[in-house]
C-alpha positions in Angstrom: 17.0 -18.3 -12.1 15.3 -17.7 -9.6 16.9 -16.4 -6.2 16.6 -16.9 -2.6 15.8 -14.1 -1.8 12.9 -12.6 -4.5 10.6 -10.4 -3.1 7.3 -12.0 -2.4 4.5 -10.1 -5.0 0.9 -9.1 -4.0 -1.9 -7.8 -6.2 -3.9 -5.1 -3.7 -7.4 -3.6 -4.4 -8.7 -0.7 -3.4 -12.4 -1.2 -4.3 -14.1 1.7 -2.5 -11.5 1.9 -0.4 -8.7 4.8 -1.4 -11.1 7.2 -0.7 -12.4 5.5 2.7 -8.5 5.6 3.7 -8.9 9.5 2.2 -11.7 10.2 4.7 -10.0 8.4 7.3 -7.3 10.8 7.3 -9.2 13.9 8.6 -6.2 16.1 8.2 -6.5 16.7 4.8 -9.7 18.6 5.3 -8.3 21.7 5.9 -6.0 21.7 3.1 -8.9 21.5 0.2 -10.4 24.2 1.9 -9.8 26.2 5.4 -13.4 26.8 5.7 -13.6 22.2 5.8 -15.0 21.7 9.7 -15.5 19.0 11.3 -18.8 19.2 11.4 -18.5 19.6 8.2 -17.5 16.2 7.7 -20.0 14.1 10.0 -22.5 16.7 8.2 -21.2 14.8 5.0 -22.0 11.6 6.6 -18.7 10.9 8.5 -17.3 10.2 12.0 -14.6 9.1 12.1 -15.2 8.8 16.3 -17.4 6.8 15.9 -17.9 4.4 12.4 -14.6 3.1 9.8 -14.6 4.8 6.3 -14.4 1.0 4.8 -17.9 0.6 6.5 -19.1 3.0 4.3 -21.0 2.3 1.1 -19.5 5.1 -1.7 -16.6 6.3 0.3 -16.4 8.2 -2.6 -20.0 10.1 -2.2 -18.8 11.1 1.0 -16.1 12.8 0.4 -18.3 14.3 -2.7 -20.2 15.5 0.0 -17.3 16.7 2.7 -16.1 19.2 0.9 -19.5 19.7 -1.6 -20.3 21.8 2.1 -17.7 24.8 0.6 -18.2 24.7 -2.7 -15.8 21.6 -4.3 -16.5 18.6 -5.7 -14.8 15.4 -5.5 -14.5 12.3 -8.5 -12.7 10.2 -10.0 -11.0 12.5 -12.5 -7.5 13.0 -12.6 -7.4 16.6 -11.9 -9.9 16.3 -8.3 -8.1 12.7 -7.6 -4.5 15.0 -7.6 -5.5 17.2 -5.3 -6.7 15.0 -2.3 -3.4 13.2 -3.0 -1.2 16.6 -2.6 -3.3 17.4 0.7 -2.7 13.9 2.0 -0.9 14.4 6.0 1.8 10.9 4.4 2.3 11.0 8.1 -0.5 11.3 8.8 -1.4 8.6 7.1 1.2 6.0 8.2 1.4 6.2 12.1 -2.9 6.6 12.2 -4.7 6.3 9.6 -3.5 2.9 9.1 -4.1 2.1 12.8 -7.8 2.6 11.1 -7.6 1.3 8.0 -6.7 -3.1 7.8 -6.7 -2.1 4.2 -3.9 0.9 4.5 -1.9 -0.9 6.4 -1.7 -4.1 4.6 -0.9 -2.7 1.5 2.0 -0.4 3.8 3.0 -3.1 5.8 3.6 -5.4 2.0 5.8 -2.2 0.7 7.7 -2.5 3.9 8.1 -5.9 3.0 9.8 -5.1 -0.8 11.9 -2.1 0.2 13.5 -3.2 3.6 
């Protein structure tokens, strides 16, 4: 028997997007390695002042190039993804990054709708 206050169901597919979200949260680079500079980020193919990460054709490759600037890498294996997730600044994601990444904002909004 359906309730009148049932939550809407939303499906979000993060195709190429999740790494774009990681890229947009530029605070995390120093947590991956204190030697990653914004010059390294730009040299790796992402200038957050000029483009949005969602415009990149392969955000995961860009993330890997940036990490490789300090001898680290990024691939979609569990250990490396977990390392990046643990380095993210969730307040930064929630307050600022979602303003730059429409798909992240939509995802967060649907989570909020379910929680509040």
